[in-house]
N, C-alpha and C positions, 0 to 999 in steps of 0.2 A: 704371537709374540713369544720369544723365549724368555728364560729366567735371567733377569738382570742381576739379582742377588741370590746367592746360594750359600746357606749356612749348614754345616754338618757337625754335630757334637761339640758346639761352641761352648767355652767356659771362660770365666774370669774370676780368678781367686785373688783376694787381698789378705795380706798377713796383718795381724793386730798384735798388741802386746800379750805376752804370755804364750806366744806361739800358736794361738788359735786362728785358724783360717776362716775367712768369710767367702762363700761362693756366691758372688753377686749375680753371675750367669752360670747356669748349671745344665750342661748337656742339651743345648738348644739346637734344634734343626728346623729350618724353614726355607721356603723359596718365595721371592717376590718377582713377579713378571713385569716386563717393561709395560708402562701405562697403568699400573695399579695405583690406588690410593689406600694405603693401609694405616689404620690407627692402631696404636699400641697402648694399652691400658693396664692399670694395676695399682695396688696400694703403694703408699710411700715406702721406699726401701725394697721394692720387689725386684729391682734389677732392670727396669724398662729403659731408663735413661743410659745405663751402662751398656746395654745391648745396642741402643741407637748410636752411641758414641763409637763403639767398635765398628758398626756398619758404616758410619760416617768417616772412618779412618782417623778419628781423633784419639783413639786408644787402641791398644793391641790386645788380642785375646791371650789367655794363658794356655789354652789348648783348643783343638778342633780346627776346622777348615772353614775359611771365609773366602768366597769367590765373588768378586764385583766386576761385572762386565767381562767375565771370563778370566780375570786375573786372580791368582792366588795371593791375596793381600798379605797374609802372614809371612810369605816368602820374600816380600819386597824390601829392598834396602831403604833407608830413611829417605834418601833423595828421590827415589822412584815413587815412594809412598806420598811424598809431598807433591809430586807432579800429578799423581792420581787425585789427590785431594783437591787440587786447584783446577783440574780439568774435567773430572767425572762427577764430583760431589759438590753440592751446595748445602750449607748448613745454616739453619735459623735458630737463634737462641732465645730463651725466655726474657732475658734481661737486655735484649736488642743489641748490646755490645757495639754501639756507635761511638766513634771518637768525637769528643766534645769540641775539639779545635777545628774540625772539618765541617763543611756544609754538606748538604744532602748529596749533591753530585759527587763531591769528593769522597764521601763515605761509600757510596755505591760503586765508585770506580776503583776502590782499593784492590780487589782481586786482580783486575786488569793491570794495575801498576806492578804487582808482584809477577805477573806473566810477562812484563816487559813491553806491553802495548804502548804505543806512542801517546803522549798526553792529549793531543787533540782528538785522536780517535777514541780513547777511553772516556773523555768527557762527553763525546757525542753518544757513545753507547750507553753510558750511565744516564744521560738526560732522556734517552729513549726508553730506558727501563723505568725511570721515575715516572714518566708519563703513563707507562703501561700499568703501573700499580696505583695510579691516581695522585701522584705527587708532582705533577707538572708545574703547579703553581708554588711549589715549595723548594725549588732547586737551590737557592742561595741561603735557605734557613739552616741554622745550626740545630743540633739535637735538642738543646734546652728550649728552643722555640717550637717544638713539635709536641703534639699530643701523643699519648701512649700508642694509639692506633696508627698515627702517622709514623711514629718512630719504628714500629714493627713492620709497616709497609716498606720503609727504607731498608730494614734488615732483610726482608724477603727479596727486594730488588737487588741488594748486594750479593745475596746468595745465588741469584739467577743470571747476574750479568755476564758471567763466564760461560753461559750455556751448558750447565752440567747435565748429565744423563739422569741424575736422580737428586731430589731435594729431601733432606732430612730436617725435621723440625721438632725441637725439644721443648715442649710446653709453650708453643708460640703465642698462646692466648692467656698464659698464666698470670700475667701482670695487668690484664685488661678487665674492664667491667663487662658484664654479660653482653650488652648490646654491641660494643666495640669488638668483643671477642668473635661474635658471629659474623660481623663484617669482614674481619681478617680471615675467618674460615671461608666466607664466600669467595674472597680473593683467591685463596688456595684451590678451591673447587674450580673456579674459572681457569686457573693455570693448569690444573690437572686435565680439564676438558681440551686444552690446547696441546696435550700430549705429554705433559711432564709427569714422571713417576714420583710419588710422594710417600714417605713413611713418616708418620707424626706420633710423637708421644703426647699424651694428655691424661690428667687425672679426672678431667671433667666429662662425665658420661654424655651430657648433652652435645659435647663437641665430637667425641669419638663415634657416637651413634650415627653421625652423618657420614662416616667413612664407609666405603663399599665393603671393606673387610676389616675385621677387628681381632687383634691378638690380645688375649688377656694373660698377663704375666704374674705369677704368684711364686715367691721364694726362688726367683731366678729361672723358673721353668715356664714353658708355655702351658697354661691351664686349659685354654680353649682357643680355637681359630675358627671364626664364623664370618659368614657374609651376611650383612645386615640390611642391604637395600637391594631392591629389584632392578634399579636403573640409575643412570647418572642423573635423571630428573629428580629422583628422590634425594640424591646428594645435595641438590640445591634447595631442598626443603619442600618440594612439592609432595603432597600426600599420596600414599598408596591407596588402593581401592578400599582397603579395610581400615584405613587410618584417617580420621577427620582432619580437615585443614584447620590451622590455628583460628580460633574464634568460632568454630562450628561445634555443635553438640555431637556427642557420639550417637 
């Protein structure tokens, strides 16, 4: 598989009072191949979410090159960038970002509405996606009637309903308790096994340690880029030969 994401010398600079500039992303270069599951970790303020937002086409870099699925993103006009964002990218947010006045199916179907898909077709596809993420019995529920884990599942379904090439997730478990967080991660792992490329930011070591590859960001730069698991089985929590299963002694 080839590189779906190519970043070369990427930077993002913010200006603050007094003329002092903050380099949130500083000369970052990386490649993510199709089919990878990459965790991005780092302390608060390290630039990891800024990097993810740039790769997810929610923000533009100040410098450097970013190619997504062969397209030079920085060179795209706003209209073309919006089209790439709706067709190539799916984005999952920490705060779910569900519209309270819409039910689960309507929230999931929103990207299809923006794409001009007919109402009956988008409701059908949204219902199928809800079933896929375990919300088949919550189709008519509104966000206030969902648990945190269910709301995030709806957010994931909404990000995937347009069949994107890559899913970006910014702290998708950050508002969840530990048990629910790992249930949501299990869902992402299952989706990855089905062929979806995922890049996920998390401050939680227990979450990112289950990713196949982990980038550690410090002060806007890649501090390390490591592979953490030997197989997709370990992604699902199965122990390696030198690691005891939960509940077993060392």
